[in-house]
matplotlib code that plots the C-alpha trace (Angstrom):
import matplotlib.pyplot as plt

x = [13.4, 11.1, 11.3, 10.4, 7.5, 6.2, 6.5, 4.7, 1.9, 1.4, 1.5, -1.1, -3.4, -3.0, -3.6, -6.9, -8.0, -6.9, -9.6, -8.3, -11.0, -9.2, -5.6, -5.6, -3.6, -4.6, -2.0, -2.4, -0.1, 0.4, -1.7, 1.2, 4.2, 4.1, 7.3, 5.5, 3.0, 1.3, -0.2, -2.8, -2.4, -5.1, -3.6, -3.2, -5.7, -4.6, -1.9, -1.8, -2.3, -5.7, -8.3, -5.7, -5.0, -1.3, -0.1, 3.2, 5.0, 6.7, 9.3, 10.3, 13.7, 14.2, 16.2, 13.1, 12.7, 16.5, 16.6, 14.1, 11.7, 12.2, 9.3, 8.5, 5.6, 3.8, 1.6, 3.5, 3.8, 5.5, 7.2, 10.8, 11.6, 10.3, 12.1, 9.6, 10.5, 11.3, 9.1, 12.1, 11.4, 14.1, 13.2, 15.8, 14.0, 14.2, 17.9, 20.3, 17.7, 15.8, 14.8, 13.2, 10.5, 9.1, 6.3, 5.0, 2.1, 4.4, 6.5, 3.4, 2.6, 6.1, 5.5, 2.2, 4.0, 6.6, 3.8, 2.5, 5.9, 8.5, 12.3, 13.6, 17.1, 17.4, 15.5, 15.4, 13.3, 15.1, 12.3, 9.8, 12.3, 13.1, 16.9, 18.9, 15.9, 18.0, 19.5, 23.0, 25.2, 22.9, 23.4, 24.9, 23.3, 22.2, 25.0, 27.5, 25.7, 26.2, 22.7, 22.1, 20.2, 22.3, 19.1, 17.3, 14.2, 12.6, 8.9, 6.5, 5.4, 2.4, -0.6]
y = [-20.1, -18.8, -15.3, -16.6, -18.6, -15.6, -13.4, -15.9, -16.3, -12.5, -12.5, -15.4, -13.3, -10.3, -12.6, -13.7, -10.0, -9.2, -8.9, -10.7, -8.9, -5.6, -6.7, -9.5, -11.6, -14.7, -16.0, -19.6, -21.3, -25.0, -26.7, -28.7, -26.5, -22.8, -22.3, -23.4, -21.1, -20.6, -17.4, -17.0, -13.7, -12.2, -11.0, -7.2, -5.2, -3.9, -6.5, -9.7, -11.5, -9.8, -12.4, -15.0, -16.7, -17.4, -19.6, -18.9, -21.4, -19.7, -21.4, -19.4, -20.0, -20.5, -17.2, -15.2, -12.2, -11.7, -13.8, -13.6, -16.3, -18.5, -17.6, -19.1, -19.4, -22.8, -21.6, -21.3, -17.7, -16.2, -13.2, -11.8, -11.9, -15.5, -18.7, -20.5, -24.0, -23.5, -20.5, -18.7, -14.9, -12.4, -9.7, -7.8, -8.0, -11.8, -11.5, -8.7, -5.9, -7.9, -6.1, -7.6, -4.9, -6.9, -9.3, -12.2, -10.0, -7.1, -9.6, -10.7, -7.0, -6.6, -9.7, -8.2, -5.0, -6.9, -8.5, -5.1, -3.5, -6.1, -5.3, -6.5, -5.5, -8.5, -11.3, -15.0, -15.7, -14.0, -15.0, -13.0, -10.2, -9.8, -10.1, -10.0, -9.0, -6.7, -9.7, -8.9, -12.0, -14.1, -17.8, -17.2, -17.7, -14.6, -15.1, -14.7, -11.6, -10.0, -10.8, -11.5, -14.7, -17.3, -19.1, -18.9, -20.9, -21.6, -21.1, -22.7, -20.4, -18.4, -18.0]
z = [20.7, 23.5, 22.0, 18.6, 19.9, 21.9, 18.8, 16.6, 19.1, 19.0, 15.2, 15.2, 17.3, 14.9, 12.0, 13.5, 13.7, 10.2, 7.4, 4.3, 2.2, 3.1, 3.0, 0.4, 2.8, 4.8, 7.2, 8.5, 11.0, 10.8, 13.5, 14.9, 14.1, 15.0, 12.9, 9.7, 8.1, 4.8, 3.4, 0.6, -1.3, -3.5, -6.8, -6.8, -8.8, -12.2, -12.6, -14.6, -11.2, -10.5, -9.6, -8.8, -5.5, -4.7, -1.8, 0.0, 2.2, 5.2, 7.3, 10.4, 11.9, 15.7, 15.7, 14.5, 14.6, 14.4, 11.2, 8.3, 7.5, 4.4, 2.0, -1.3, -3.6, -3.6, -6.5, -9.8, -10.9, -13.9, -12.4, -12.9, -9.2, -8.6, -9.6, -11.7, -10.5, -6.8, -6.0, -4.4, -4.1, -4.7, -2.1, -0.2, 3.1, 3.0, 2.9, 4.0, 4.5, 7.1, 10.3, 13.4, 13.0, 10.0, 10.7, 8.7, 7.6, 6.6, 4.6, 2.8, 2.1, 0.6, -1.6, -2.8, -3.6, -5.6, -7.5, -8.4, -9.1, -10.2, -9.9, -13.3, -12.3, -10.0, -11.7, -10.7, -13.8, -16.8, -19.2, -17.2, -16.5, -20.2, -19.5, -22.7, -24.7, -26.9, -28.7, -27.5, -27.1, -29.1, -28.4, -25.0, -21.6, -19.7, -17.3, -20.1, -21.3, -17.8, -16.6, -12.9, -13.4, -11.5, -10.6, -13.9, -14.7, -18.1, -18.2, -20.6, -23.4, -22.5, -24.8]

ax = plt.figure().add_subplot(projection="3d")
ax.plot(x, y, z, "-o")
ax.set_aspect("equal")
plt.show()
């Protein structure tokens, strides 16, 4: 835990130096718990999210940086790689592709990149990902059609 605390203190100092107007990322540690953070992301330009502000909840494990943080959206977002109800993010670096070289800031950069360039082949929100849009298997769930939507969410219709 001492290693994680030292690393997080270093990342906190870096976060204080960062310019959100340049990066689109504001990282904020909890005042009483260094292992609980939140991030505010500015919606990437030339995307449906442009002009929006999106809050992430970040929970850092005691084994950090050897294990990845748990990151989810607090702000509801209609995106193929985000579970609409829970805010869970389908991003490889938050799972098996994690490396201790990643920082909380670089994780937020990866989330911003995912907002700009979704990966529809691994959706958590099949409605946003367009899974099964060809009408194949009509009347069956996406799972029965071979979709990879084990954690599917239904979003309200958008105007």
